[in-house]
C-alpha positions in Angstrom: 98.4 8.9 66.3 100.3 5.8 65.3 97.1 4.2 64.4 96.4 7.2 62.1 99.6 6.7 60.3 99.0 2.9 59.8 95.5 3.4 58.5 96.9 6.1 56.1 99.5 3.6 54.8 97.0 0.9 54.3 94.5 3.2 52.6 97.2 4.4 50.3 98.5 0.9 49.4 100.4 1.0 46.2 99.2 4.5 45.4 101.9 7.1 45.1 102.2 9.6 47.9 101.2 12.5 45.6 98.1 10.9 44.3 97.0 9.8 47.6 97.7 13.2 49.1 95.6 14.9 46.4 92.7 12.5 46.9 92.8 13.2 50.7 93.1 17.1 50.2 96.4 17.4 52.0 100.1 18.1 50.8 102.3 15.1 50.0 104.7 16.1 52.6 102.0 16.4 55.3 100.7 12.8 54.3 104.3 11.5 54.6 104.7 13.0 58.0 101.3 11.5 59.3 102.3 8.1 57.8 105.6 8.5 59.9 103.5 9.0 63.1 103.5 12.7 63.4 100.4 14.4 64.9 98.3 16.3 62.2 96.7 19.6 62.9 92.8 19.5 63.4 92.1 20.5 59.8 94.3 17.7 58.3 93.0 15.3 60.9 89.4 16.1 59.7 90.4 15.6 56.0 92.2 12.3 56.7 89.3 11.0 58.8 86.9 11.8 55.9 89.3 10.2 53.4 89.7 7.2 55.6 86.0 7.0 56.3 86.7 6.7 60.0 85.0 8.2 63.0 87.6 10.6 64.7 86.5 9.1 68.1 87.9 5.9 67.0 91.4 7.3 66.3 91.3 9.3 69.6 90.4 6.3 71.6 87.1 7.9 72.7 84.2 5.7 73.5 80.8 7.3 72.7 78.7 7.5 75.9 75.3 8.5 76.8 74.9 12.2 77.9 73.8 11.1 81.3 77.4 9.6 81.7 79.0 12.8 80.8 77.0 15.6 82.4 79.7 18.2 82.8 80.6 18.5 79.2 77.8 16.9 77.2 78.2 14.1 74.6 81.8 13.1 74.0 83.5 16.5 74.7 84.4 15.5 78.3 86.0 12.3 77.1 87.9 14.1 74.3 89.0 17.0 76.9 90.3 14.2 79.2 92.2 12.5 76.3 94.0 15.7 75.4 94.4 16.7 79.2 96.2 13.5 79.9 98.9 14.4 77.7 100.0 17.3 80.0 101.3 19.2 77.2 98.6 21.8 76.9 96.6 24.1 79.2 93.2 23.1 80.5 91.6 26.0 78.4 93.4 24.7 75.2 92.3 21.2 75.8 88.7 22.1 76.3 88.7 24.2 73.1 90.1 21.4 71.2 87.5 18.9 72.6 84.8 21.2 71.6 86.3 21.5 68.1 86.6 17.9 67.6 83.0 17.3 68.9 81.8 19.9 66.3 83.7 18.1 63.6 82.3 14.7 64.7 78.8 16.1 64.4 79.5 17.3 60.9 81.0 13.9 59.8 
């Protein structure tokens, strides 16, 4: 999530933290934590991706693939699942649910 923090800092530029946070739809404390490299929750991640006008897959390091390459999960869900699962900090079920949420969010963006 370091890249997210860097992008937020770049986007904010000389703008004050309160003004940028309001524009992004998050609290100033949350924006400050993300700038410092902390991982946001899914809702905040979605808001910041929209504010930054960036594809969430880019920040997650997920490359888009054709469904034929990812038959088990369809589209990018398997890749997102693998990304979260590689961290070894959450259960397989949690990683799977998060991957599906991110894929749904990506479709909406």
